[in-house]
N, C-alpha and C positions, 0 to 999 in steps of 0.2 A: 540479392540480399546484401545489406551493408554489414561491415565488420563491426563487432562489438567494441573494438578498441578505438574506432574513429567514427563516432556517430555524427550525422549531419545536424545542422541547426534545427531542421524540422523534427528529427528524431528526438533531440534534446527537449524541444518544446512539447511534443506529445507526451514524453515521459514525465515532464514536470507537471503538466495538467493532469495526468493520470494520478500521480501521487497526491496532488492538492485536491482533486475531485473526491478522493476517499474520505476527506474530512466532512463532506456534506452528503455525498451519495453512497457511502459505505463501499461495498464490493462492486457496484455496478460499473464505474469507470474502468477499473482494472480488468473486469471480465470482458467488457466490450472491446477495449483496446487490444487485449491479448487475443481474443477470438478473431478480430478483424485485421490486425496488423502483424501477427506473429510471424507470418511468412515474408513480410516486407523487410524487416530489420531485426537482426539478432539483438541489438541493444533495446529496442522497444519491447520485443518479446520477453527479454530478461527482466526489464524494469516493470512491465505490466504484470508479469507473473509474480514478482516480488510484492507489488502493491496488492494484488489479489490475495496472496497468501496472508499478508499482514491484516487485511480487512476481515478475512475469514477468522483469523485468530482473535481479532477485536470482537467480532460477533459472538464467538464462543465465550470469551471472557465476560462480555456484557450479559449473556444468558446466565452464566454461573452467578454473576453478581446480582442479577435479578432474583434468582432463587434465594441467594443469601440475604436479600432485602427482607425476606420474611422474618429473619431474626435480627433485623436492623443493621447488621454490619455491612450488608451489601450496598447500602446507600453511599457509604464512603468509597467503596470500590468502584461504583458506577462513575463517580466524579473523577477519580484518579485515572480510570481507563479512558474516559473521554478526553482528559487533559493530555495524557500520554499519546493518544491517537493524533491529536492536533500537533503536538511538538514533533513527533517522529515523522509525520507526513510533511511538515515544513522542512525538516532536516533533509528528508529524501528529495524534496523538490529542489532545494538549493544544490544538493549534490548532482542531481540529474541535469540541472540547468548548466552545470559546468562540464557535463559529459562524463561524469564519474558514475560507476555502478555503486548502488547503495544497497546495503543489507540491513534490514530492520532487526533490532535486537528483540528477543522474546517472541520470535515469529515461528509458528509451526509451518514447515515446508510441506504442505499437503499436495500442492500441484507442482509436478516436476517437469 
């Protein structure tokens, strides 16, 4: 298992793709990478778990916004949540490509 402080280039690339994959495929990339690679690298396990937690948070927020769309205010929240998802995933990808650990703001830490 590699150290979280010194991730290899492959570890950085996998973490970067995991974060970016969340913009298109929601929680699936985080779940797959975490399930398949968590024992190979502490850095990948940490970043995949972080991406998975954030995407679960986004799904919950989108669900609540969908319910609020019944009273029309949810449509605004759906757009804001979508935009924040893209921005934070890009920021996470940039950080992970540098080998830094990234923590999403507003994230429920459901998976430890």
